[in-house]
N, C-alpha and C positions, 0 to 999 in steps of 0.2 A: 121965685125960689123953687128949686127942683125938689120934687117929692122924695122923701127918704123913708126907708123901712124902719120898723120898730124893733125887729128881731136882730140877733147878734151875728147872724151868718154873714160871711164875707161874700158868698155867692148864694143868691136866693132867687129861684125861678118859681113863678106862680101861674099855672094854667097855660103853659107855653104851647102854642100851636104854630107850625110852620107849613105853609102851602107854597107850592111852585105853580105858577100859571103857565100853561103850554098852549095859549091861544083859546079864546072863548069857544065853547063853554067849558073847556077841559081844565081841570086843576088836579094837582097831585098833592095830597096831604101826607107829609113825612112824619111830623111829630103831632101827637094827639093829647094835648092837655098835660104837659110835663110839670110836675111839682118836684123841686129838688133844692136842698139846702146843704151847703158845705161850710163848716165852721173854720175860723182862723186856725192855722196850724195843723189841719187834718191832711192826711195822705189817703186819697180815695182813688178808686179805679172805676171806670165806666166800661163795662164789658158787653160786647154784642157782636153778632156775626155780620158779615158784609150785607148791607141793605137794611140793617136794623134801625138806622137813624142816628148812630153814634157820631158820625162825622158832621151831620147837620147840627146836632146838639153841641158838639165841640165848637163849631163856628159861632154859635149864639153865645156860649159861655165866654169865648174869646173876644166877643164884640166885633167879630169879623162880618157878622150878618145880624139882621134884626128879625125878631119873631113876627109872624102875621097877627097873632093874638097873644094876650097874656102880658105879664110884667116880669122884667128881669132887673134885679137890684145888684149892683156890683159895689161892694164896700159901702152900702147904704145909698148909692146913687141910682136913680131910675134911668137905665140905659135908653129906654124908649123916648125919654124927654131930653136926651143929650144930642147936641149938634154934631155933625161929622168931624169938624175940626177938633172939638173938645174930646170926642170919642177916640180919635187918632192919638191924642196926647195921653189919654187914659191907657190905651193899649201899650203905648211905648213905656209908660212909667209904672203901671200896675201889674202887667202880665208879661211873663217871659215865655216865649213859644219855642218848643222843641218838636221838630217834625221828622217823620220817617226818612224823608229824602234830603235832610240836612239844610237845604236852601242856603248854602254858602255861595258867596260871590266868587266865581272861578278865578278871576284875574288878580285877586288880592290875597295877601297872606292870612294865615289864621289870626294873627295879631290884629290886622286891619279889619277883618270880619267881626271880631269881638268889639272893636272900637266903634263900629258903625252906629249902633243904637244910641250911643252917647253923643253923636253929632247933633241929633235932633234935640237933645237936652241942653245943648250949648255948653257942654263941659269943656274946659280948657284942654288944649292938646296934651300938655304934660300930665295932667290928671287922667285923661283918657288912656294914654299910653301906660301909665303906672297901674291903673285899675285893670286894664286888659291883660297885662303881664301877670298880675296877681291872680286873676281868675284862671288863666291858662295853667299856671303852676298848680292851682287848686285841683284841677281835673287831670293832672298828670301830663300836660302838653307843653311843659316848659322848654323841652329840647326841640320841639317841632313848631314853635310859634312863628318862625319866619318862612315856613313852607306854605305853598299854595295848595288848595284842595286836591288838585290832581296828583300831588305828591304824598297824600295822606291815605291811610287805610280807612275802611268804613267806620271802625271804632274811633279812630282819631278824628274823623270828620264830626262824628256825633259828640265827642268830648268838646270839640270846638264849638259846636252848636249849643251845648249846654252852657259853656262859658259865656257865649254871646247872649243867651237868654237871661243871664244873671247880671248883665252889664249895668243896668240901671237899678239894681237891687230891688227887683219887684217882689211884692208880697206873695204873688201867685205864680206858679209854674204850670203851664198847660202843655203836656207831652202827648203828642198824637202818634201812637205806634212807634215809639222811639227806638225799639229794638227789633222792629219788623224786618229790617234788611241785614241783620247782624247774626253771626254764629252764636252758639250757646255760651261759649266762654266770654266773648266780648259783651254779650247781652248781660251776663252776670256782673261785669265790671261797671256797665252803665247803670244798672239798677243799684249797685252799691253807692254810686255817686248820688243818686236821688235820695237814697236812705240817709246819707250823710247830710245833704242839704236840708232834709226834713228834720232830722234829730239835732244837728249842730246849729243850724241857722233858723229853725222854726218856720220854714217855708210851707205855705199851703200848696200841695201838689195834687193835680188832677191828671191821672194817667188814663189815656184812652187806649184800649187794647182788645184784641180778640182772644188773647191768651189767658185762660183761667188760672194757669200756674203762676204767671206774673201777678195777676190780680190778687191772688191769695196772700201776697206779700204786703199788701196795703192794709190800712186800718179798717177800711170799709169797702165792700164790693157792691157797686150799683149795676144791676143788670138791665139792659134795654133790649126789647124785642118788638118788632113791628111798630116802632115809634112810641112805645109805652114803657115806663119804668116798671 
């Protein structure tokens, strides 16, 4: 049986250290004993300059990488004691990822991109299609759902990416610089979508950003510098 945490946090990191080995005897320590808790339904931002360790921390929170030392509990489950196959399923079902570079598949439509995460969950085709359409309508992409990424603006691509992140109805949305490649007006619209998902659907949102202005819109600002909170 996997060890479970006693506190109520949906994300709970204790003494997280991350080192990268660049051949003996050299090693590079990026995170130095991070302690961090995020409660269910919180909208928090993690702010830091380039090289501060925020991307490394994001990868650990998203279960895309494992810490060198310390413990990470995701919804009570000890990630360090979880096998790769189970961890992949957790990522697909529990966390919705939104990236600065969108990460859309070029040869498929917006609708098909949103359907993709549901394929791994073995959702029936008719249900996948209906859910994907509903989500694209939600983010204002109803009239562009049959267009491929090359036919979409940056804001439209990011709206599609948000809809895809919501495909399996995750409890957590992890957004890594989601407005970094967008102009100020489009950024405002994207942030409005996050606020709506937070307030209307109660999603736990972790926003990774270098923008102090965007961070101030969240419930709690977590600052990281030189690998320390």
